[in-house]
C-alpha positions in Angstrom: -7.7 -10.0 -0.9 -7.0 -6.5 -1.7 -5.9 -5.1 -5.1 -2.6 -3.2 -4.2 -1.8 -2.0 -7.8 -2.9 1.6 -7.2 -0.9 1.7 -4.0 2.2 0.2 -5.7 1.9 2.8 -8.4 1.8 5.6 -5.9 4.8 4.2 -4.1 6.8 4.1 -7.4 5.6 7.5 -8.4 6.8 9.1 -5.1 9.8 6.9 -4.1 10.8 5.1 -7.3 11.4 1.8 -5.5 9.8 -0.2 -2.7 13.1 -0.1 -0.9 13.2 3.7 -0.8 9.6 3.8 0.4 10.4 1.2 3.2 13.3 3.4 4.4 11.1 6.5 4.4 8.5 4.8 6.7 11.2 3.1 8.8 10.1 -0.4 7.9 12.0 -3.3 6.3 11.4 -4.0 2.7 10.0 -7.4 3.6 7.3 -5.7 5.7 6.2 -3.6 2.7 6.4 -6.5 0.3 4.3 -8.9 2.4 1.5 -6.4 2.6 1.6 -5.6 -1.1 1.5 -9.4 -1.8 -1.6 -9.8 0.5 0.4 -11.8 3.1 0.0 -9.3 5.9 -2.5 -6.8 7.2 -1.6 -3.3 8.2 -2.6 -1.7 11.5 -4.5 1.5 11.5 -1.3 3.4 12.5 0.6 1.8 9.6 -2.1 2.8 7.1 -2.1 6.4 8.4 1.8 6.4 8.3 1.8 5.1 4.7 -0.9 7.5 3.6 1.1 10.5 5.1 4.3 9.4 3.4 2.5 9.0 0.1 0.4 12.2 0.3 -2.9 10.2 0.3 -5.7 12.1 1.8 -8.0 10.5 4.4 -10.9 10.3 1.9 -8.6 8.5 -0.6 -7.5 5.8 1.9 -10.2 3.3 0.9 -9.2 3.6 -2.8 -5.5 2.7 -2.0 -5.9 0.3 0.9 -9.3 -1.4 0.7 -10.1 -2.0 -3.0 -11.0 -5.7 -3.3 -9.3 -7.9 -5.9 -11.9 -8.9 -8.5 -11.3 -12.0 -10.6 -12.8 -12.5 -14.0 -15.1 -15.3 -12.8 -16.5 -13.0 -10.1 -17.6 -10.2 -12.5 
């Protein structure tokens, strides 16, 4: 599972709500929510679209989209 908290923060910083972000990328809110809740994977195209909409540079993509969730028992 991926930790999506940094990505969520960027979405709120730029669009204030997930709903507004979903509109900006022409996706339904459910699509955005299922990814942020680790219930869906994004295609490479979706990742690039999201990064562009959020002003995330290509070298920052791993920080926002591929940071693994770490649980206390795994530290």
